TIFI-869942 format. One record per residue (C-alpha): residue number from 1; residue in one letter; chain; x, y, z. Coordinates in steps of 0.2 Angstrom, whole numbers, plus 5000, padded with zeros to 4 digits. Layout:
[NUM "a" "A" [X Y Z]]
...
# end
This chain:
[1 "m" "A" [4526 4942 4898]]
[2 "e" "A" [4512 4948 4909]]
[3 "l" "A" [4506 4966 4905]]
[4 "h" "A" [4498 4978 4917]]
[5 "a" "A" [4485 4991 4911]]
[6 "r" "A" [4493 5007 4916]]
[7 "s" "A" [4490 5025 4913]]
[8 "i" "A" [4509 5029 4911]]
[9 "d" "A" [4518 5030 4894]]
[10 "d" "A" [4530 5015 4893]]
[11 "d" "A" [4543 5027 4882]]
[12 "l" "A" [4558 5029 4894]]
[13 "l" "A" [4565 5042 4884]]
[14 "s" "A" [4548 5052 4883]]
[15 "s" "A" [4549 5071 4887]]
[16 "a" "A" [4541 5068 4903]]
[17 "a" "A" [4553 5054 4908]]
[18 "i" "A" [4568 5064 4904]]
[19 "r" "A" [4562 5080 4912]]
[20 "d" "A" [4557 5073 4928]]
[21 "p" "A" [4562 5055 4931]]
[22 "n" "A" [4557 5056 4949]]
[23 "a" "A" [4538 5059 4945]]
[24 "y" "A" [4539 5047 4930]]
[25 "f" "A" [4546 5033 4939]]
[26 "g" "A" [4537 5037 4955]]
[27 "q" "A" [4521 5034 4946]]
[28 "l" "A" [4527 5018 4938]]
[29 "r" "A" [4533 5012 4956]]
[30 "q" "A" [4515 5016 4962]]
[31 "e" "A" [4506 5007 4949]]
[32 "d" "A" [4518 4992 4944]]
[33 "p" "A" [4534 4992 4953]]
[34 "v" "A" [4541 4976 4945]]
[35 "h" "A" [4535 4980 4927]]
[36 "w" "A" [4539 4972 4911]]
[37 "n" "A" [4543 4986 4897]]
[38 "a" "A" [4540 4979 4880]]
[39 "s" "A" [4549 4992 4871]]
[40 "q" "A" [4565 4990 4880]]
[41 "k" "A" [4562 4971 4882]]
[42 "a" "A" [4567 4973 4901]]
[43 "w" "A" [4560 4972 4919]]
[44 "i" "A" [4559 4990 4926]]
[45 "l" "A" [4562 4989 4945]]
[46 "t" "A" [4557 5005 4955]]
[47 "s" "A" [4555 5000 4973]]
[48 "y" "A" [4570 5004 4986]]
[49 "d" "A" [4569 4986 4993]]
[50 "d" "A" [4569 4977 4976]]
[51 "v" "A" [4583 4987 4968]]
[52 "v" "A" [4594 4984 4984]]
[53 "s" "A" [4589 4965 4984]]
[54 "v" "A" [4595 4963 4966]]
[55 "c" "A" [4611 4973 4969]]
[56 "r" "A" [4615 4961 4983]]
[57 "r" "A" [4612 4945 4973]]
[58 "p" "A" [4626 4943 4960]]
[59 "d" "A" [4623 4925 4961]]
[60 "l" "A" [4606 4928 4952]]
[61 "f" "A" [4609 4943 4943]]
[62 "s" "A" [4624 4946 4931]]
[63 "s" "A" [4634 4962 4927]]
[64 "d" "A" [4643 4953 4913]]
[65 "k" "A" [4642 4968 4900]]
[66 "l" "A" [4651 4958 4886]]
[67 "g" "A" [4640 4943 4889]]
[68 "f" "A" [4625 4952 4888]]
[69 "n" "A" [4630 4961 4872]]
[70 "v" "A" [4635 4944 4864]]
[71 "s" "A" [4618 4938 4869]]
[72 "q" "A" [4609 4951 4859]]
[73 "l" "A" [4618 4945 4843]]
[74 "s" "A" [4612 4932 4831]]
[75 "e" "A" [4622 4916 4831]]
[76 "s" "A" [4629 4920 4813]]
[77 "d" "A" [4635 4937 4820]]
[78 "r" "A" [4644 4932 4835]]
[79 "e" "A" [4660 4924 4827]]
[80 "e" "A" [4660 4939 4814]]
[81 "y" "A" [4659 4952 4828]]
[82 "r" "A" [4674 4943 4838]]
[83 "d" "A" [4684 4946 4822]]
[84 "r" "A" [4678 4963 4818]]
[85 "y" "A" [4679 4971 4835]]
[86 "p" "A" [4693 4962 4844]]
[87 "a" "A" [4697 4976 4856]]
[88 "i" "A" [4680 4974 4864]]
[89 "f" "A" [4682 4956 4867]]
[90 "a" "A" [4699 4959 4874]]
[91 "a" "A" [4695 4973 4885]]
[92 "y" "A" [4679 4969 4894]]
[93 "p" "A" [4685 4953 4904]]
[94 "h" "A" [4696 4967 4912]]
[95 "v" "A" [4682 4979 4916]]
[96 "l" "A" [4679 4979 4934]]
[97 "s" "A" [4661 4985 4934]]
[98 "a" "A" [4656 4973 4920]]
[99 "v" "A" [4662 4956 4926]]
[100 "d" "A" [4655 4944 4939]]
[101 "n" "A" [4663 4933 4953]]
[102 "p" "A" [4676 4925 4954]]
[103 "i" "A" [4685 4937 4943]]
[104 "h" "A" [4677 4952 4950]]
[105 "e" "A" [4682 4948 4968]]
[106 "h" "A" [4700 4944 4964]]
[107 "f" "A" [4701 4960 4953]]
[108 "r" "A" [4693 4972 4967]]
[109 "s" "A" [4702 4963 4981]]
[110 "i" "A" [4718 4970 4973]]
[111 "v" "A" [4712 4987 4968]]
[112 "n" "A" [4704 4990 4985]]
[113 "q" "A" [4722 4989 4993]]
[114 "v" "A" [4727 5004 4983]]
[115 "w" "A" [4710 5014 4980]]
[116 "t" "A" [4707 5017 4999]]
[117 "p" "A" [4697 5031 5007]]
[118 "l" "A" [4712 5037 5015]]
[119 "h" "A" [4722 5037 4999]]
[120 "i" "A" [4709 5047 4991]]
[121 "e" "A" [4706 5059 5006]]
[122 "k" "A" [4724 5064 5003]]
[123 "r" "A" [4720 5070 4986]]
[124 "r" "A" [4708 5083 4994]]
[125 "a" "A" [4720 5097 4994]]
[126 "r" "A" [4725 5094 4976]]
[127 "i" "A" [4707 5093 4970]]
[128 "r" "A" [4703 5110 4980]]
[129 "s" "A" [4717 5118 4970]]
[130 "f" "A" [4710 5113 4954]]
[131 "v" "A" [4693 5119 4959]]
[132 "h" "A" [4700 5137 4963]]
[133 "e" "A" [4711 5137 4948]]
[134 "l" "A" [4696 5135 4937]]
[135 "l" "A" [4685 5147 4946]]
[136 "d" "A" [4699 5161 4946]]
[137 "q" "A" [4695 5161 4928]]
[138 "w" "A" [4678 5168 4932]]
[139 "q" "A" [4683 5183 4941]]
[140 "e" "A" [4680 5195 4926]]
[141 "k" "A" [4664 5186 4921]]
[142 "d" "A" [4646 5190 4926]]
[143 "k" "A" [4639 5174 4917]]
[144 "v" "A" [4646 5157 4914]]
[145 "d" "A" [4640 5140 4907]]
[146 "f" "A" [4644 5129 4922]]
[147 "i" "A" [4646 5114 4912]]
[148 "k" "A" [4657 5121 4898]]
[149 "d" "A" [4667 5133 4910]]
[150 "f" "A" [4669 5121 4924]]
[151 "s" "A" [4661 5103 4927]]
[152 "l" "A" [4667 5097 4910]]
[153 "e" "A" [4685 5100 4915]]
[154 "l" "A" [4687 5097 4933]]
[155 "p" "A" [4683 5078 4934]]
[156 "l" "A" [4695 5075 4919]]
[157 "k" "A" [4710 5085 4927]]
[158 "v" "A" [4706 5076 4944]]
[159 "i" "A" [4706 5058 4937]]
[160 "l" "A" [4721 5061 4925]]
[161 "d" "A" [4731 5069 4940]]
[162 "f" "A" [4727 5054 4951]]
[163 "l" "A" [4733 5042 4938]]
[164 "g" "A" [4749 5052 4936]]
[165 "l" "A" [4744 5056 4917]]
[166 "p" "A" [4746 5072 4907]]
[167 "d" "A" [4730 5083 4907]]
[168 "g" "A" [4736 5095 4893]]
[169 "d" "A" [4726 5083 4880]]
[170 "w" "A" [4710 5081 4891]]
[171 "r" "A" [4699 5085 4876]]
[172 "e" "A" [4706 5072 4866]]
[173 "v" "A" [4705 5060 4881]]
[174 "k" "A" [4687 5065 4882]]
[175 "a" "A" [4683 5061 4864]]
[176 "y" "A" [4690 5044 4867]]
[177 "s" "A" [4680 5042 4882]]
[178 "d" "A" [4664 5048 4873]]
[179 "q" "A" [4667 5035 4859]]
[180 "w" "A" [4668 5021 4872]]
[181 "r" "A" [4653 5027 4882]]
[182 "t" "A" [4643 5025 4866]]
[183 "f" "A" [4646 5007 4866]]
[184 "h" "A" [4647 5004 4885]]
[185 "f" "A" [4629 5013 4888]]
[186 "g" "A" [4621 5007 4872]]
[187 "s" "A" [4614 4990 4866]]
[188 "g" "A" [4611 4981 4850]]
[189 "a" "A" [4621 4975 4835]]
[190 "d" "A" [4623 4992 4826]]
[191 "p" "A" [4640 4991 4819]]
[192 "a" "A" [4643 5010 4821]]
[193 "r" "A" [4641 5007 4840]]
[194 "w" "A" [4653 4993 4841]]
[195 "q" "A" [4666 5002 4830]]
[196 "s" "A" [4664 5017 4841]]
[197 "g" "A" [4669 5006 4856]]
[198 "v" "A" [4684 4999 4847]]
[199 "e" "A" [4690 5017 4843]]
[200 "g" "A" [4687 5023 4862]]
[201 "i" "A" [4695 5008 4870]]
[202 "t" "A" [4710 5008 4858]]
[203 "g" "A" [4712 5026 4861]]
[204 "l" "A" [4711 5027 4880]]
[205 "v" "A" [4722 5010 4882]]
[206 "g" "A" [4734 5018 4870]]
[207 "f" "A" [4734 5034 4881]]
[208 "v" "A" [4738 5025 4897]]
[209 "a" "A" [4750 5012 4891]]
[210 "p" "A" [4766 5022 4890]]
[211 "r" "A" [4764 5028 4908]]
[212 "i" "A" [4761 5011 4914]]
[213 "r" "A" [4776 5004 4905]]
[214 "e" "A" [4787 5018 4913]]
[215 "r" "A" [4780 5014 4930]]
[216 "k" "A" [4784 4995 4928]]
[217 "e" "A" [4802 5000 4924]]
[218 "k" "A" [4804 5014 4936]]
[219 "p" "A" [4791 5013 4950]]
[220 "a" "A" [4785 5030 4959]]
[221 "n" "A" [4774 5034 4974]]
[222 "d" "A" [4758 5034 4964]]
[223 "y" "A" [4742 5025 4960]]
[224 "i" "A" [4749 5015 4944]]
[225 "s" "A" [4765 5009 4953]]
[226 "s" "A" [4755 5003 4968]]
[227 "l" "A" [4742 4994 4958]]
[228 "l" "A" [4756 4986 4948]]
[229 "q" "A" [4764 4980 4965]]
[230 "a" "A" [4748 4975 4974]]
[231 "e" "A" [4744 4956 4977]]
[232 "w" "A" [4729 4946 4984]]
[233 "k" "A" [4732 4928 4988]]
[234 "g" "A" [4749 4928 4979]]
[235 "h" "A" [4743 4935 4963]]
[236 "r" "A" [4745 4952 4954]]
[237 "l" "A" [4736 4960 4941]]
[238 "s" "A" [4741 4957 4923]]
[239 "d" "A" [4748 4970 4912]]
[240 "d" "A" [4732 4969 4902]]
[241 "q" "A" [4721 4971 4917]]
[242 "v" "A" [4731 4987 4923]]
[243 "r" "A" [4729 4995 4906]]
[244 "v" "A" [4711 4992 4904]]
[245 "h" "A" [4708 4996 4923]]
[246 "c" "A" [4716 5013 4921]]
[247 "a" "A" [4707 5017 4905]]
[248 "t" "A" [4690 5013 4913]]
[249 "m" "A" [4695 5024 4927]]
[250 "i" "A" [4696 5038 4915]]
[251 "l" "A" [4680 5033 4907]]
[252 "a" "A" [4669 5031 4923]]
[253 "g" "A" [4679 5045 4932]]
[254 "h" "A" [4673 5061 4922]]
[255 "a" "A" [4656 5061 4914]]
[256 "p" "A" [4647 5055 4928]]
[257 "t" "A" [4655 5068 4940]]
[258 "t" "A" [4652 5081 4927]]
[259 "n" "A" [4634 5078 4927]]
[260 "l" "A" [4633 5076 4946]]
[261 "l" "A" [4641 5093 4949]]
[262 "a" "A" [4629 5102 4937]]
[263 "n" "A" [4614 5092 4943]]
[264 "g" "A" [4618 5097 4960]]
[265 "l" "A" [4622 5116 4958]]
[266 "h" "A" [4605 5117 4948]]
[267 "l" "A" [4596 5108 4963]]
[268 "l" "A" [4603 5119 4976]]
[269 "l" "A" [4600 5136 4966]]
[270 "s" "A" [4582 5130 4962]]
[271 "n" "A" [4580 5128 4981]]
[272 "r" "A" [4588 5144 4987]]
[273 "d" "A" [4584 5142 5005]]
[274 "q" "A" [4595 5126 5005]]
[275 "w" "A" [4609 5136 4996]]
[276 "d" "A" [4608 5149 5010]]
[277 "r" "A" [4608 5135 5024]]
[278 "i" "A" [4624 5130 5017]]
[279 "h" "A" [4631 5147 5017]]
[280 "e" "A" [4627 5149 5034]]
[281 "d" "A" [4633 5133 5040]]
[282 "p" "A" [4646 5125 5028]]
[283 "a" "A" [4646 5109 5040]]
[284 "l" "A" [4630 5105 5031]]
[285 "l" "A" [4639 5102 5015]]
[286 "r" "A" [4644 5083 5018]]
[287 "s" "A" [4625 5079 5020]]
[288 "a" "A" [4620 5091 5006]]
[289 "v" "A" [4631 5081 4994]]
[290 "e" "A" [4622 5065 4999]]
[291 "e" "A" [4605 5074 4996]]
[292 "i" "A" [4611 5079 4979]]
[293 "i" "A" [4617 5061 4975]]
[294 "r" "A" [4599 5055 4981]]
[295 "l" "A" [4589 5067 4971]]
[296 "e" "A" [4599 5072 4956]]
[297 "g" "A" [4613 5058 4954]]
[298 "s" "A" [4620 5056 4937]]
[299 "i" "A" [4616 5038 4936]]
[300 "k" "A" [4597 5035 4934]]
[301 "c" "A" [4597 5016 4932]]
[302 "m" "A" [4610 5001 4933]]
[303 "i" "A" [4609 4985 4922]]
[304 "r" "A" [4608 4967 4927]]
[305 "y" "A" [4602 4951 4918]]
[306 "a" "A" [4595 4935 4926]]
[307 "i" "A" [4608 4921 4927]]
[308 "e" "A" [4593 4908 4930]]
[309 "d" "A" [4574 4909 4933]]
[310 "t" "A" [4569 4917 4948]]
[311 "h" "A" [4555 4929 4955]]
[312 "i" "A" [4554 4947 4961]]
[313 "g" "A" [4539 4949 4971]]
[314 "d" "A" [4525 4940 4962]]
[315 "k" "A" [4533 4941 4944]]
[316 "k" "A" [4543 4927 4936]]
[317 "i" "A" [4560 4933 4930]]
[318 "r" "A" [4567 4921 4916]]
[319 "k" "A" [4585 4916 4914]]
[320 "g" "A" [4593 4930 4902]]
[321 "d" "A" [4579 4943 4905]]
[322 "l" "A" [4586 4961 4906]]
[323 "v" "A" [4582 4970 4923]]
[324 "l" "A" [4584 4989 4925]]
[325 "l" "A" [4587 4995 4942]]
[326 "v" "A" [4581 5013 4943]]
[327 "n" "A" [4591 5021 4957]]
[328 "t" "A" [4580 5037 4954]]
[329 "a" "A" [4565 5029 4959]]
[330 "a" "A" [4572 5019 4973]]
[331 "n" "A" [4580 5036 4980]]
[332 "s" "A" [4562 5044 4981]]
[333 "d" "A" [4553 5029 4988]]
[334 "p" "A" [4541 5035 5002]]
[335 "a" "A" [4543 5017 5010]]
[336 "k" "A" [4562 5021 5013]]
[337 "f" "A" [4563 5040 5014]]
[338 "v" "A" [4552 5053 5023]]
[339 "n" "A" [4546 5067 5012]]
[340 "p" "A" [4556 5059 4998]]
[341 "r" "A" [4553 5073 4985]]
[342 "s" "A" [4557 5087 4997]]
[343 "v" "A" [4576 5094 4996]]
[344 "d" "A" [4584 5094 5013]]
[345 "v" "A" [4603 5097 5015]]
[346 "g" "A" [4603 5091 5033]]
[347 "r" "A" [4594 5075 5029]]
[348 "r" "A" [4601 5060 5040]]
[349 "p" "A" [4601 5046 5038]]
[350 "n" "A" [4601 5046 5019]]
[351 "a" "A" [4604 5028 5014]]
[352 "h" "A" [4602 5031 4995]]
[353 "v" "A" [4608 5020 4981]]
[354 "g" "A" [4614 5033 4970]]
[355 "f" "A" [4631 5024 4968]]
[356 "g" "A" [4623 5006 4968]]
[357 "q" "A" [4624 4993 4982]]
[358 "g" "A" [4633 4976 4984]]
[359 "i" "A" [4649 4971 4976]]
[360 "h" "A" [4648 4983 4962]]
[361 "i" "A" [4646 4998 4972]]
[362 "c" "A" [4654 5012 4963]]
[363 "l" "A" [4673 5012 4966]]
[364 "g" "A" [4674 5030 4961]]
[365 "a" "A" [4661 5037 4974]]
[366 "p" "A" [4673 5043 4987]]
[367 "l" "A" [4682 5053 4974]]
[368 "a" "A" [4666 5060 4967]]
[369 "r" "A" [4661 5065 4984]]
[370 "i" "A" [4676 5076 4988]]
[371 "e" "A" [4675 5084 4970]]
[372 "a" "A" [4657 5088 4974]]
[373 "h" "A" [4661 5094 4992]]
[374 "e" "A" [4675 5105 4987]]
[375 "t" "A" [4666 5112 4972]]
[376 "y" "A" [4650 5118 4981]]
[377 "l" "A" [4660 5125 4996]]
[378 "a" "A" [4671 5136 4984]]
[379 "l" "A" [4655 5141 4974]]
[380 "n" "A" [4645 5146 4990]]
[381 "q" "A" [4660 5155 4998]]
[382 "r" "A" [4666 5164 4983]]
[383 "f" "A" [4649 5168 4973]]
[384 "p" "A" [4635 5167 4987]]
[385 "s" "A" [4624 5178 4976]]
[386 "m" "A" [4625 5167 4960]]
[387 "r" "A" [4608 5162 4952]]
[388 "l" "A" [4601 5152 4938]]
[389 "a" "A" [4601 5163 4922]]
[390 "t" "A" [4586 5153 4916]]
[391 "e" "A" [4574 5141 4923]]
[392 "a" "A" [4571 5133 4906]]
[393 "v" "A" [4585 5120 4906]]
[394 "e" "A" [4585 5103 4895]]
[395 "y" "A" [4592 5087 4898]]
[396 "h" "A" [4600 5074 4886]]
[397 "p" "A" [4588 5061 4881]]
[398 "i" "A" [4598 5047 4889]]
[399 "l" "A" [4591 5032 4897]]
[400 "r" "A" [4604 5028 4911]]
[401 "a" "A" [4611 5046 4914]]
[402 "r" "A" [4604 5061 4921]]
[403 "a" "A" [4614 5075 4910]]
[404 "l" "A" [4610 5093 4908]]
[405 "k" "A" [4614 5100 4891]]
[406 "d" "A" [4621 5116 4898]]
[407 "l" "A" [4619 5127 4914]]
[408 "p" "A" [4620 5145 4912]]
[409 "i" "A" [4623 5154 4928]]
[410 "l" "A" [4623 5173 4934]]
[411 "l" "A" [4637 5176 4946]]
[412 "r" "A" [4633 5192 4953]]
# end
């Protein structure tokens, strides 16, 4: 691989990269926008055009998560891992975000009949009630941790309610999800990682399975019933596909939104003039949410790997090479955005890639947008004087996610 002499540290988990990824990846974009990172053994793409181009070429760049994980194993380990961790090999062919066409096209064409913007919009009033229910618990408080006291719980309540599942055990559900996440967002042959994936998948699939059986026997006017009955070209989803899909909805439907809500509130309160603009004109909230996703979205990068030899710019990408598409860098590319590092809650247009692009654009994006809109609207109206308790915030050292450890807030 060709290496460029650069002044920037290649450690993607360095304190600088975690603290201010926009600055870190912005420098990388300026110096070497298609860069081979030897420590990650991956190409790092940081320009808007390159990120969008790869997202739109599923024929050249795969999202097959299981295939990539298996490719990292030695030949001798592959059969052993199939025997030791069967739940992973059984589940991943049914994880919508982790499969390629034609499976993806068939699967998503069925899901899209049920998971429609109109259907999701009908949940807005219900989501608003959850938001205010949680904020009512703040009335006698002067200080809260926004993550512990709000953004951990809201997305789980919303997604479980959407699926028609009980939310009384949301902490147990979160524990299963965290176990699965350890596998899903990691890499390598570490047995502890693979076992964590098995436990998380088994736990979440086991959680959703009874309600799916119930809806097969007695359909209702809800998402699971509609999904079981939906067809595309005469085909329906199998029971395994429905179970894994609903479990994946829980996996993907809470942690990214937890992080988005916290990141966004931190951004707004760190730019007080923008918070005050929203208070004066709540109609700005729709564009404000898009600006938050652009600058402080919860997903920092997406993963693909090359299906065949190809080129990105003047760099040769070989079959099997891992490619990291850095949303964070694409969303602050001055070739695409005017004054990209400035916060403007009225920014229009705002063609960010915070939810990805192409066939794998985030399925849950409409739901996350409503949760963010209703949260910031309620906070801005009920606690207009709220402020950060400290400017010294810390982020979890995670490659793919932008996640605050906590967010202490003074309410008055």
